[in-house]
ChimeraX commands (.cxc) that place a marker at each C-alpha (Angstrom):
marker #1 position -23.56,41.68,80.08 radius 0.5
marker #1 position -23.67,38.49,82.16 radius 0.5
marker #1 position -21.24,36.91,79.75 radius 0.5
marker #1 position -18.97,39.85,80.16 radius 0.5
marker #1 position -19.07,39.65,83.99 radius 0.5
marker #1 position -18.41,35.88,83.80 radius 0.5
marker #1 position -15.39,36.46,81.59 radius 0.5
marker #1 position -14.01,39.08,83.99 radius 0.5
marker #1 position -14.54,36.79,86.98 radius 0.5
marker #1 position -12.64,34.06,85.13 radius 0.5
marker #1 position -9.75,36.46,84.41 radius 0.5
marker #1 position -9.78,37.58,88.13 radius 0.5
marker #1 position -8.91,34.01,89.35 radius 0.5
marker #1 position -5.48,33.79,87.71 radius 0.5
marker #1 position -4.87,37.44,88.59 radius 0.5
marker #1 position -5.50,36.76,92.24 radius 0.5
marker #1 position -3.37,33.56,92.01 radius 0.5
marker #1 position -0.41,35.66,90.69 radius 0.5
marker #1 position -0.91,38.30,93.39 radius 0.5
marker #1 position -0.98,35.69,96.16 radius 0.5
marker #1 position 2.06,33.94,94.83 radius 0.5
marker #1 position 4.16,37.10,94.44 radius 0.5
marker #1 position 3.09,38.39,97.95 radius 0.5
marker #1 position 3.80,34.97,99.56 radius 0.5
marker #1 position 7.33,34.63,98.34 radius 0.5
marker #1 position 8.23,38.25,98.74 radius 0.5
marker #1 position 7.14,38.09,102.44 radius 0.5
marker #1 position 9.17,34.97,103.01 radius 0.5
marker #1 position 12.24,36.58,101.25 radius 0.5
marker #1 position 12.20,39.58,103.53 radius 0.5
marker #1 position 14.78,39.41,106.38 radius 0.5
marker #1 position 13.56,38.49,109.86 radius 0.5
marker #1 position 10.59,36.47,110.94 radius 0.5
marker #1 position 7.45,36.77,113.00 radius 0.5
marker #1 position 9.12,35.37,116.08 radius 0.5
marker #1 position 12.31,37.42,115.98 radius 0.5
marker #1 position 12.18,39.44,119.23 radius 0.5
marker #1 position 14.63,41.44,121.32 radius 0.5
marker #1 position 14.86,38.44,123.64 radius 0.5
marker #1 position 15.67,35.38,121.58 radius 0.5
marker #1 position 13.52,32.27,122.07 radius 0.5
marker #1 position 15.34,29.10,122.93 radius 0.5
marker #1 position 15.78,26.73,119.97 radius 0.5
marker #1 position 13.37,24.20,121.54 radius 0.5
marker #1 position 10.62,26.83,122.02 radius 0.5
marker #1 position 11.19,28.35,118.60 radius 0.5
marker #1 position 10.91,24.92,116.98 radius 0.5
marker #1 position 7.61,24.13,118.74 radius 0.5
marker #1 position 6.18,27.53,117.80 radius 0.5
marker #1 position 7.19,27.13,114.12 radius 0.5
marker #1 position 5.73,23.63,114.08 radius 0.5
marker #1 position 2.41,24.96,115.44 radius 0.5
marker #1 position 2.04,27.34,112.49 radius 0.5
marker #1 position 3.60,25.05,109.90 radius 0.5
marker #1 position 6.66,27.30,109.42 radius 0.5
marker #1 position 9.02,24.27,109.85 radius 0.5
marker #1 position 7.90,22.77,106.59 radius 0.5
marker #1 position 9.65,23.35,103.26 radius 0.5
marker #1 position 8.62,26.63,101.61 radius 0.5
marker #1 position 6.88,24.92,98.65 radius 0.5
marker #1 position 4.75,22.89,101.09 radius 0.5
marker #1 position 3.81,25.98,103.03 radius 0.5
marker #1 position 2.78,27.60,99.70 radius 0.5
marker #1 position 0.62,24.79,98.59 radius 0.5
marker #1 position -0.97,24.50,102.04 radius 0.5
marker #1 position -1.68,28.21,102.15 radius 0.5
marker #1 position -3.36,28.10,98.67 radius 0.5
marker #1 position -5.50,25.18,99.76 radius 0.5
marker #1 position -6.58,27.20,102.83 radius 0.5
marker #1 position -7.45,30.30,100.76 radius 0.5
marker #1 position -9.52,28.22,98.38 radius 0.5
marker #1 position -11.57,27.05,101.48 radius 0.5
marker #1 position -11.93,30.65,102.58 radius 0.5
marker #1 position -9.49,30.22,105.53 radius 0.5
marker #1 position -6.88,33.02,105.67 radius 0.5
marker #1 position -5.27,31.38,108.77 radius 0.5
marker #1 position -4.48,32.71,112.28 radius 0.5
marker #1 position -2.52,35.78,113.00 radius 0.5
marker #1 position 1.06,35.05,114.10 radius 0.5
marker #1 position 1.31,38.07,116.34 radius 0.5
marker #1 position -2.24,38.70,117.66 radius 0.5
marker #1 position -3.16,35.87,119.98 radius 0.5
marker #1 position -6.41,33.95,119.49 radius 0.5
marker #1 position -7.41,36.03,116.43 radius 0.5
marker #1 position -7.72,34.88,112.85 radius 0.5
marker #1 position -7.06,37.06,109.89 radius 0.5
marker #1 position -10.76,37.15,108.98 radius 0.5
marker #1 position -11.57,38.44,112.50 radius 0.5
marker #1 position -9.03,41.19,112.08 radius 0.5
marker #1 position -10.49,42.16,108.76 radius 0.5
marker #1 position -14.08,42.15,110.00 radius 0.5
marker #1 position -13.09,44.18,113.12 radius 0.5
marker #1 position -11.15,46.88,111.34 radius 0.5
marker #1 position -12.70,47.34,107.88 radius 0.5
marker #1 position -15.45,49.72,108.99 radius 0.5
marker #1 position -13.38,52.84,109.74 radius 0.5
marker #1 position -11.48,52.50,106.45 radius 0.5
marker #1 position -14.67,51.84,104.53 radius 0.5
marker #1 position -16.60,54.83,105.97 radius 0.5
marker #1 position -13.73,57.30,105.65 radius 0.5
marker #1 position -12.67,56.09,102.25 radius 0.5
marker #1 position -16.17,56.01,100.69 radius 0.5
marker #1 position -16.99,59.45,102.23 radius 0.5
marker #1 position -13.82,60.87,100.85 radius 0.5
marker #1 position -14.19,59.59,97.37 radius 0.5
marker #1 position -17.84,60.68,97.23 radius 0.5
marker #1 position -17.01,64.25,98.33 radius 0.5
marker #1 position -14.01,64.29,95.99 radius 0.5
marker #1 position -15.99,63.15,93.01 radius 0.5
marker #1 position -18.80,65.65,93.50 radius 0.5
marker #1 position -16.55,68.67,94.18 radius 0.5
marker #1 position -13.93,67.59,91.61 radius 0.5
marker #1 position -16.41,67.20,88.80 radius 0.5
marker #1 position -18.04,70.47,89.72 radius 0.5
marker #1 position -14.73,72.40,89.80 radius 0.5
marker #1 position -13.53,70.71,86.54 radius 0.5
marker #1 position -16.72,71.55,84.61 radius 0.5
marker #1 position -16.56,75.17,85.93 radius 0.5
marker #1 position -12.94,75.48,84.91 radius 0.5
marker #1 position -13.64,74.09,81.43 radius 0.5
marker #1 position -16.56,76.41,80.79 radius 0.5
marker #1 position -14.37,79.41,81.83 radius 0.5
marker #1 position -11.21,78.19,80.06 radius 0.5
marker #1 position -8.25,80.61,80.24 radius 0.5
marker #1 position -10.12,82.90,82.61 radius 0.5
marker #1 position -9.54,83.82,86.21 radius 0.5
marker #1 position -11.90,81.02,87.40 radius 0.5
marker #1 position -9.95,78.40,85.33 radius 0.5
marker #1 position -6.59,79.68,86.66 radius 0.5
marker #1 position -7.88,79.68,90.22 radius 0.5
marker #1 position -9.24,76.15,90.08 radius 0.5
marker #1 position -6.12,74.80,88.42 radius 0.5
marker #1 position -3.88,76.58,91.00 radius 0.5
marker #1 position -5.81,74.94,93.77 radius 0.5
marker #1 position -5.61,71.61,91.99 radius 0.5
marker #1 position -1.87,71.79,91.57 radius 0.5
marker #1 position -1.49,72.64,95.26 radius 0.5
marker #1 position -3.72,69.74,96.17 radius 0.5
marker #1 position -1.63,67.33,94.16 radius 0.5
marker #1 position 1.72,68.65,95.42 radius 0.5
marker #1 position 0.99,68.92,99.12 radius 0.5
marker #1 position 1.04,65.43,100.73 radius 0.5
marker #1 position -1.45,64.29,103.35 radius 0.5
marker #1 position 1.22,64.11,106.08 radius 0.5
marker #1 position 1.46,67.91,105.71 radius 0.5
marker #1 position -2.18,68.88,105.36 radius 0.5
marker #1 position -3.27,66.57,108.22 radius 0.5
marker #1 position -1.10,68.19,110.97 radius 0.5
marker #1 position -1.89,71.66,109.72 radius 0.5
marker #1 position -5.61,71.00,109.91 radius 0.5
marker #1 position -5.32,69.46,113.34 radius 0.5
marker #1 position -3.32,72.32,114.60 radius 0.5
marker #1 position -5.55,75.06,113.16 radius 0.5
marker #1 position -9.02,73.59,113.39 radius 0.5
marker #1 position -8.83,71.16,116.26 radius 0.5
marker #1 position -6.12,72.47,118.51 radius 0.5
marker #1 position -6.36,76.24,118.06 radius 0.5
marker #1 position -10.02,76.74,117.39 radius 0.5
marker #1 position -11.28,73.59,119.17 radius 0.5
marker #1 position -14.11,73.05,116.63 radius 0.5
marker #1 position -13.35,69.35,116.07 radius 0.5
marker #1 position -11.64,66.53,117.93 radius 0.5
marker #1 position -7.95,66.11,117.28 radius 0.5
marker #1 position -8.07,62.33,116.95 radius 0.5
marker #1 position -9.96,59.18,117.78 radius 0.5
marker #1 position -12.69,57.04,116.28 radius 0.5
marker #1 position -15.48,57.39,118.88 radius 0.5
marker #1 position -17.64,54.81,117.06 radius 0.5
marker #1 position -17.69,56.79,113.91 radius 0.5
marker #1 position -19.15,60.06,115.36 radius 0.5
marker #1 position -19.49,62.72,112.69 radius 0.5
marker #1 position -17.07,65.27,114.40 radius 0.5
marker #1 position -14.32,62.58,114.39 radius 0.5
marker #1 position -14.88,61.89,110.67 radius 0.5
marker #1 position -14.62,65.45,109.33 radius 0.5
marker #1 position -10.93,66.09,109.40 radius 0.5
marker #1 position -9.82,62.58,108.17 radius 0.5
marker #1 position -12.37,62.75,105.27 radius 0.5
marker #1 position -11.14,66.26,104.35 radius 0.5
marker #1 position -7.47,65.25,104.40 radius 0.5
marker #1 position -8.15,62.18,102.17 radius 0.5
marker #1 position -10.52,64.04,99.79 radius 0.5
marker #1 position -8.28,67.10,99.09 radius 0.5
marker #1 position -5.78,65.35,96.84 radius 0.5
marker #1 position -8.56,63.43,95.00 radius 0.5
marker #1 position -10.52,66.69,94.43 radius 0.5
marker #1 position -7.42,68.08,92.71 radius 0.5
marker #1 position -6.88,65.07,90.47 radius 0.5
marker #1 position -10.55,64.66,89.59 radius 0.5
marker #1 position -10.95,68.32,88.71 radius 0.5
marker #1 position -7.98,68.17,86.36 radius 0.5
marker #1 position -9.32,65.06,84.67 radius 0.5
marker #1 position -12.75,66.50,84.32 radius 0.5
marker #1 position -11.47,69.83,82.99 radius 0.5
marker #1 position -9.39,68.11,80.35 radius 0.5
marker #1 position -12.26,65.82,79.29 radius 0.5
marker #1 position -14.74,68.70,79.19 radius 0.5
marker #1 position -12.43,70.91,77.05 radius 0.5
marker #1 position -11.93,68.11,74.57 radius 0.5
marker #1 position -15.64,67.33,74.32 radius 0.5
marker #1 position -16.71,70.97,74.14 radius 0.5
marker #1 position -14.67,71.42,71.00 radius 0.5
marker #1 position -16.06,68.30,69.27 radius 0.5
marker #1 position -18.30,68.38,66.21 radius 0.5
marker #1 position -21.44,67.03,67.82 radius 0.5
marker #1 position -21.32,69.77,70.52 radius 0.5
marker #1 position -21.06,72.39,67.75 radius 0.5
marker #1 position -24.06,70.76,66.06 radius 0.5
marker #1 position -26.11,70.82,69.25 radius 0.5
marker #1 position -25.35,74.52,69.67 radius 0.5
marker #1 position -26.19,75.24,66.09 radius 0.5
marker #1 position -29.61,73.68,66.61 radius 0.5
marker #1 position -30.16,76.15,69.46 radius 0.5
marker #1 position -30.16,73.73,72.39 radius 0.5
marker #1 position -29.78,75.41,75.84 radius 0.5
marker #1 position -26.23,75.54,77.13 radius 0.5
marker #1 position -27.24,73.76,80.38 radius 0.5
marker #1 position -28.61,70.82,78.42 radius 0.5
marker #1 position -25.53,70.67,76.11 radius 0.5
marker #1 position -23.22,70.60,79.12 radius 0.5
marker #1 position -25.28,68.39,81.40 radius 0.5
marker #1 position -26.67,65.81,79.01 radius 0.5
marker #1 position -24.13,65.60,76.18 radius 0.5
marker #1 position -20.71,67.01,77.11 radius 0.5
marker #1 position -20.50,65.83,80.72 radius 0.5
marker #1 position -21.47,62.30,79.96 radius 0.5
marker #1 position -18.56,61.90,77.53 radius 0.5
marker #1 position -16.16,63.91,79.61 radius 0.5
marker #1 position -16.60,61.53,82.59 radius 0.5
marker #1 position -15.28,58.51,80.71 radius 0.5
marker #1 position -11.60,58.94,81.73 radius 0.5
marker #1 position -12.70,59.70,85.29 radius 0.5
marker #1 position -14.66,56.46,85.59 radius 0.5
marker #1 position -11.51,54.45,84.69 radius 0.5
marker #1 position -9.54,56.38,87.42 radius 0.5
marker #1 position -12.11,56.06,90.27 radius 0.5
marker #1 position -11.94,52.25,90.51 radius 0.5
marker #1 position -8.39,51.98,91.71 radius 0.5
marker #1 position -8.58,55.36,93.52 radius 0.5
marker #1 position -11.54,54.17,95.58 radius 0.5
marker #1 position -9.77,50.97,96.61 radius 0.5
marker #1 position -6.65,52.86,97.54 radius 0.5
marker #1 position -8.62,55.26,99.75 radius 0.5
marker #1 position -10.43,52.39,101.43 radius 0.5
marker #1 position -7.44,50.33,102.29 radius 0.5
marker #1 position -4.39,52.54,101.99 radius 0.5
marker #1 position -5.05,55.53,104.21 radius 0.5
marker #1 position -2.11,54.76,106.55 radius 0.5
marker #1 position -0.93,58.30,107.20 radius 0.5
marker #1 position -4.45,59.58,107.97 radius 0.5
marker #1 position -5.13,56.52,110.26 radius 0.5
marker #1 position -1.82,57.07,112.11 radius 0.5
marker #1 position -2.26,60.85,112.65 radius 0.5
marker #1 position -5.96,60.57,113.66 radius 0.5
marker #1 position -5.48,57.30,115.60 radius 0.5
marker #1 position -8.06,55.39,113.64 radius 0.5
marker #1 position -8.29,51.58,113.91 radius 0.5
marker #1 position -8.30,50.97,110.13 radius 0.5
marker #1 position -6.89,48.41,107.72 radius 0.5
marker #1 position -4.01,50.70,106.57 radius 0.5
marker #1 position -2.48,50.84,110.01 radius 0.5
marker #1 position -2.82,47.09,110.49 radius 0.5
marker #1 position -1.27,46.41,107.11 radius 0.5
marker #1 position 1.99,48.33,107.75 radius 0.5
marker #1 position 2.19,47.20,111.43 radius 0.5
marker #1 position 1.83,43.57,110.43 radius 0.5
marker #1 position 4.42,43.92,107.64 radius 0.5
marker #1 position 6.92,45.40,110.13 radius 0.5
marker #1 position 6.19,42.55,112.54 radius 0.5
marker #1 position 6.48,39.92,109.72 radius 0.5
marker #1 position 2.97,38.71,110.54 radius 0.5
marker #1 position 2.74,36.79,107.33 radius 0.5
marker #1 position -0.83,35.71,107.41 radius 0.5
marker #1 position -2.26,39.13,108.27 radius 0.5
marker #1 position -0.23,40.74,105.45 radius 0.5
marker #1 position -1.33,38.10,102.98 radius 0.5
marker #1 position -4.97,38.57,104.09 radius 0.5
marker #1 position -4.75,42.38,103.54 radius 0.5
marker #1 position -3.15,41.77,100.10 radius 0.5
marker #1 position -5.94,39.45,99.04 radius 0.5
marker #1 position -8.61,41.80,100.26 radius 0.5
marker #1 position -7.05,44.73,98.46 radius 0.5
marker #1 position -6.50,42.86,95.21 radius 0.5
marker #1 position -10.11,41.53,95.30 radius 0.5
marker #1 position -11.43,45.06,95.96 radius 0.5
marker #1 position -9.46,46.45,92.96 radius 0.5
marker #1 position -10.73,43.75,90.68 radius 0.5
marker #1 position -14.36,44.26,91.81 radius 0.5
marker #1 position -14.14,48.04,91.47 radius 0.5
marker #1 position -12.53,47.86,88.04 radius 0.5
marker #1 position -15.46,45.65,86.94 radius 0.5
marker #1 position -17.88,48.26,88.23 radius 0.5
marker #1 position -15.94,50.90,86.42 radius 0.5
marker #1 position -16.22,48.95,83.16 radius 0.5
marker #1 position -19.94,48.57,83.60 radius 0.5
marker #1 position -20.30,52.34,84.29 radius 0.5
marker #1 position -18.12,53.05,81.25 radius 0.5
marker #1 position -20.49,51.09,79.07 radius 0.5
marker #1 position -23.48,52.81,80.51 radius 0.5
marker #1 position -21.96,56.23,79.77 radius 0.5
marker #1 position -20.68,55.46,76.28 radius 0.5
marker #1 position -23.34,53.85,73.91 radius 0.5
marker #1 position -20.53,52.77,71.56 radius 0.5
marker #1 position -19.32,50.23,74.12 radius 0.5
marker #1 position -21.06,46.92,74.05 radius 0.5
marker #1 position -20.80,44.21,76.72 radius 0.5
marker #1 position -21.11,40.83,75.19 radius 0.5
marker link #1:1,2 radius 0.2
marker link #1:2,3 radius 0.2
marker link #1:3,4 radius 0.2
marker link #1:4,5 radius 0.2
marker link #1:5,6 radius 0.2
marker link #1:6,7 radius 0.2
marker link #1:7,8 radius 0.2
marker link #1:8,9 radius 0.2
marker link #1:9,10 radius 0.2
marker link #1:10,11 radius 0.2
marker link #1:11,12 radius 0.2
marker link #1:12,13 radius 0.2
marker link #1:13,14 radius 0.2
marker link #1:14,15 radius 0.2
marker link #1:15,16 radius 0.2
marker link #1:16,17 radius 0.2
marker link #1:17,18 radius 0.2
marker link #1:18,19 radius 0.2
marker link #1:19,20 radius 0.2
marker link #1:20,21 radius 0.2
marker link #1:21,22 radius 0.2
marker link #1:22,23 radius 0.2
marker link #1:23,24 radius 0.2
marker link #1:24,25 radius 0.2
marker link #1:25,26 radius 0.2
marker link #1:26,27 radius 0.2
marker link #1:27,28 radius 0.2
marker link #1:28,29 radius 0.2
marker link #1:29,30 radius 0.2
marker link #1:30,31 radius 0.2
marker link #1:31,32 radius 0.2
marker link #1:32,33 radius 0.2
marker link #1:33,34 radius 0.2
marker link #1:34,35 radius 0.2
marker link #1:35,36 radius 0.2
marker link #1:36,37 radius 0.2
marker link #1:37,38 radius 0.2
marker link #1:38,39 radius 0.2
marker link #1:39,40 radius 0.2
marker link #1:40,41 radius 0.2
marker link #1:41,42 radius 0.2
marker link #1:42,43 radius 0.2
marker link #1:43,44 radius 0.2
marker link #1:44,45 radius 0.2
marker link #1:45,46 radius 0.2
marker link #1:46,47 radius 0.2
marker link #1:47,48 radius 0.2
marker link #1:48,49 radius 0.2
marker link #1:49,50 radius 0.2
marker link #1:50,51 radius 0.2
marker link #1:51,52 radius 0.2
marker link #1:52,53 radius 0.2
marker link #1:53,54 radius 0.2
marker link #1:54,55 radius 0.2
marker link #1:55,56 radius 0.2
marker link #1:56,57 radius 0.2
marker link #1:57,58 radius 0.2
marker link #1:58,59 radius 0.2
marker link #1:59,60 radius 0.2
marker link #1:60,61 radius 0.2
marker link #1:61,62 radius 0.2
marker link #1:62,63 radius 0.2
marker link #1:63,64 radius 0.2
marker link #1:64,65 radius 0.2
marker link #1:65,66 radius 0.2
marker link #1:66,67 radius 0.2
marker link #1:67,68 radius 0.2
marker link #1:68,69 radius 0.2
marker link #1:69,70 radius 0.2
marker link #1:70,71 radius 0.2
marker link #1:71,72 radius 0.2
marker link #1:72,73 radius 0.2
marker link #1:73,74 radius 0.2
marker link #1:74,75 radius 0.2
marker link #1:75,76 radius 0.2
marker link #1:76,77 radius 0.2
marker link #1:77,78 radius 0.2
marker link #1:78,79 radius 0.2
marker link #1:79,80 radius 0.2
marker link #1:80,81 radius 0.2
marker link #1:81,82 radius 0.2
marker link #1:82,83 radius 0.2
marker link #1:83,84 radius 0.2
marker link #1:84,85 radius 0.2
marker link #1:85,86 radius 0.2
marker link #1:86,87 radius 0.2
marker link #1:87,88 radius 0.2
marker link #1:88,89 radius 0.2
marker link #1:89,90 radius 0.2
marker link #1:90,91 radius 0.2
marker link #1:91,92 radius 0.2
marker link #1:92,93 radius 0.2
marker link #1:93,94 radius 0.2
marker link #1:94,95 radius 0.2
marker link #1:95,96 radius 0.2
marker link #1:96,97 radius 0.2
marker link #1:97,98 radius 0.2
marker link #1:98,99 radius 0.2
marker link #1:99,100 radius 0.2
marker link #1:100,101 radius 0.2
marker link #1:101,102 radius 0.2
marker link #1:102,103 radius 0.2
marker link #1:103,104 radius 0.2
marker link #1:104,105 radius 0.2
marker link #1:105,106 radius 0.2
marker link #1:106,107 radius 0.2
marker link #1:107,108 radius 0.2
marker link #1:108,109 radius 0.2
marker link #1:109,110 radius 0.2
marker link #1:110,111 radius 0.2
marker link #1:111,112 radius 0.2
marker link #1:112,113 radius 0.2
marker link #1:113,114 radius 0.2
marker link #1:114,115 radius 0.2
marker link #1:115,116 radius 0.2
marker link #1:116,117 radius 0.2
marker link #1:117,118 radius 0.2
marker link #1:118,119 radius 0.2
marker link #1:119,120 radius 0.2
marker link #1:120,121 radius 0.2
marker link #1:121,122 radius 0.2
marker link #1:122,123 radius 0.2
marker link #1:123,124 radius 0.2
marker link #1:124,125 radius 0.2
marker link #1:125,126 radius 0.2
marker link #1:126,127 radius 0.2
marker link #1:127,128 radius 0.2
marker link #1:128,129 radius 0.2
marker link #1:129,130 radius 0.2
marker link #1:130,131 radius 0.2
marker link #1:131,132 radius 0.2
marker link #1:132,133 radius 0.2
marker link #1:133,134 radius 0.2
marker link #1:134,135 radius 0.2
marker link #1:135,136 radius 0.2
marker link #1:136,137 radius 0.2
marker link #1:137,138 radius 0.2
marker link #1:138,139 radius 0.2
marker link #1:139,140 radius 0.2
marker link #1:140,141 radius 0.2
marker link #1:141,142 radius 0.2
marker link #1:142,143 radius 0.2
marker link #1:143,144 radius 0.2
marker link #1:144,145 radius 0.2
marker link #1:145,146 radius 0.2
marker link #1:146,147 radius 0.2
marker link #1:147,148 radius 0.2
marker link #1:148,149 radius 0.2
marker link #1:149,150 radius 0.2
marker link #1:150,151 radius 0.2
marker link #1:151,152 radius 0.2
marker link #1:152,153 radius 0.2
marker link #1:153,154 radius 0.2
marker link #1:154,155 radius 0.2
marker link #1:155,156 radius 0.2
marker link #1:156,157 radius 0.2
marker link #1:157,158 radius 0.2
marker link #1:158,159 radius 0.2
marker link #1:159,160 radius 0.2
marker link #1:160,161 radius 0.2
marker link #1:161,162 radius 0.2
marker link #1:162,163 radius 0.2
marker link #1:163,164 radius 0.2
marker link #1:164,165 radius 0.2
marker link #1:165,166 radius 0.2
marker link #1:166,167 radius 0.2
marker link #1:167,168 radius 0.2
marker link #1:168,169 radius 0.2
marker link #1:169,170 radius 0.2
marker link #1:170,171 radius 0.2
marker link #1:171,172 radius 0.2
marker link #1:172,173 radius 0.2
marker link #1:173,174 radius 0.2
marker link #1:174,175 radius 0.2
marker link #1:175,176 radius 0.2
marker link #1:176,177 radius 0.2
marker link #1:177,178 radius 0.2
marker link #1:178,179 radius 0.2
marker link #1:179,180 radius 0.2
marker link #1:180,181 radius 0.2
marker link #1:181,182 radius 0.2
marker link #1:182,183 radius 0.2
marker link #1:183,184 radius 0.2
marker link #1:184,185 radius 0.2
marker link #1:185,186 radius 0.2
marker link #1:186,187 radius 0.2
marker link #1:187,188 radius 0.2
marker link #1:188,189 radius 0.2
marker link #1:189,190 radius 0.2
marker link #1:190,191 radius 0.2
marker link #1:191,192 radius 0.2
marker link #1:192,193 radius 0.2
marker link #1:193,194 radius 0.2
marker link #1:194,195 radius 0.2
marker link #1:195,196 radius 0.2
marker link #1:196,197 radius 0.2
marker link #1:197,198 radius 0.2
marker link #1:198,199 radius 0.2
marker link #1:199,200 radius 0.2
marker link #1:200,201 radius 0.2
marker link #1:201,202 radius 0.2
marker link #1:202,203 radius 0.2
marker link #1:203,204 radius 0.2
marker link #1:204,205 radius 0.2
marker link #1:205,206 radius 0.2
marker link #1:206,207 radius 0.2
marker link #1:207,208 radius 0.2
marker link #1:208,209 radius 0.2
marker link #1:209,210 radius 0.2
marker link #1:210,211 radius 0.2
marker link #1:211,212 radius 0.2
marker link #1:212,213 radius 0.2
marker link #1:213,214 radius 0.2
marker link #1:214,215 radius 0.2
marker link #1:215,216 radius 0.2
marker link #1:216,217 radius 0.2
marker link #1:217,218 radius 0.2
marker link #1:218,219 radius 0.2
marker link #1:219,220 radius 0.2
marker link #1:220,221 radius 0.2
marker link #1:221,222 radius 0.2
marker link #1:222,223 radius 0.2
marker link #1:223,224 radius 0.2
marker link #1:224,225 radius 0.2
marker link #1:225,226 radius 0.2
marker link #1:226,227 radius 0.2
marker link #1:227,228 radius 0.2
marker link #1:228,229 radius 0.2
marker link #1:229,230 radius 0.2
marker link #1:230,231 radius 0.2
marker link #1:231,232 radius 0.2
marker link #1:232,233 radius 0.2
marker link #1:233,234 radius 0.2
marker link #1:234,235 radius 0.2
marker link #1:235,236 radius 0.2
marker link #1:236,237 radius 0.2
marker link #1:237,238 radius 0.2
marker link #1:238,239 radius 0.2
marker link #1:239,240 radius 0.2
marker link #1:240,241 radius 0.2
marker link #1:241,242 radius 0.2
marker link #1:242,243 radius 0.2
marker link #1:243,244 radius 0.2
marker link #1:244,245 radius 0.2
marker link #1:245,246 radius 0.2
marker link #1:246,247 radius 0.2
marker link #1:247,248 radius 0.2
marker link #1:248,249 radius 0.2
marker link #1:249,250 radius 0.2
marker link #1:250,251 radius 0.2
marker link #1:251,252 radius 0.2
marker link #1:252,253 radius 0.2
marker link #1:253,254 radius 0.2
marker link #1:254,255 radius 0.2
marker link #1:255,256 radius 0.2
marker link #1:256,257 radius 0.2
marker link #1:257,258 radius 0.2
marker link #1:258,259 radius 0.2
marker link #1:259,260 radius 0.2
marker link #1:260,261 radius 0.2
marker link #1:261,262 radius 0.2
marker link #1:262,263 radius 0.2
marker link #1:263,264 radius 0.2
marker link #1:264,265 radius 0.2
marker link #1:265,266 radius 0.2
marker link #1:266,267 radius 0.2
marker link #1:267,268 radius 0.2
marker link #1:268,269 radius 0.2
marker link #1:269,270 radius 0.2
marker link #1:270,271 radius 0.2
marker link #1:271,272 radius 0.2
marker link #1:272,273 radius 0.2
marker link #1:273,274 radius 0.2
marker link #1:274,275 radius 0.2
marker link #1:275,276 radius 0.2
marker link #1:276,277 radius 0.2
marker link #1:277,278 radius 0.2
marker link #1:278,279 radius 0.2
marker link #1:279,280 radius 0.2
marker link #1:280,281 radius 0.2
marker link #1:281,282 radius 0.2
marker link #1:282,283 radius 0.2
marker link #1:283,284 radius 0.2
marker link #1:284,285 radius 0.2
marker link #1:285,286 radius 0.2
marker link #1:286,287 radius 0.2
marker link #1:287,288 radius 0.2
marker link #1:288,289 radius 0.2
marker link #1:289,290 radius 0.2
marker link #1:290,291 radius 0.2
marker link #1:291,292 radius 0.2
marker link #1:292,293 radius 0.2
marker link #1:293,294 radius 0.2
marker link #1:294,295 radius 0.2
marker link #1:295,296 radius 0.2
marker link #1:296,297 radius 0.2
marker link #1:297,298 radius 0.2
marker link #1:298,299 radius 0.2
marker link #1:299,300 radius 0.2
marker link #1:300,301 radius 0.2
marker link #1:301,302 radius 0.2
marker link #1:302,303 radius 0.2
marker link #1:303,304 radius 0.2
marker link #1:304,305 radius 0.2
marker link #1:305,306 radius 0.2
marker link #1:306,307 radius 0.2
view
């Protein structure tokens, strides 16, 4: 297993290198710059500011300097937020995204797997049709529609929960954002689980287990579910990373100080270093979660060997 992890980490290095390279040159190719404002700076001031951040150097030199800083663990200063480094911005704003994202994916996994198993066991019956109808609606209706509707109905009309705000992660402030993020994932996970369960329940070894007289609960829980979760494990890695770092709509609507909002705001402001820092963080998170998914896949499927 340790050799497998070592190989994956070696593969992750060139992958991160390609991601950093692509993001660096794409950001520089975009029109505008971090110091383009409504009121133009004088050429002398603009030249001094660019020299301070090394933007007056040739692009190739900037690229090499940035790679050298990244290797040392320095993501540089923000070009728009005074006296703040990119690492400080990440440390100050990762917590809301992490809490909401992990809560949403946990709830989605539990509910989605439960609904998917229930639908598979009642295939082509009313329960199956009902679960799949809800799943299709969950996939089709975007978060920028469900979020305002929940705010209007539950928060504004009924007054059961706050309409927005972080409030140091108080539970009432987390409920609506987590629900909005979890609903589409519940729909996707339930569909994946149902498809996997139906395929496994019609396999030969499940027929053999039933012929031996094993209880249905043991067949489903110990044998069928373990194999049916394999496609889901592969999906959960990128999905979890996306929820943690990419919940921009939810963070905007509920006024949460998360990474998604900073990422888009910094991109619009051409804050090169902050955008690059977010890209590196997101890419590293995806690589790590994909590694965890591979390890879980091997634990669920005895045919897979990590060498």
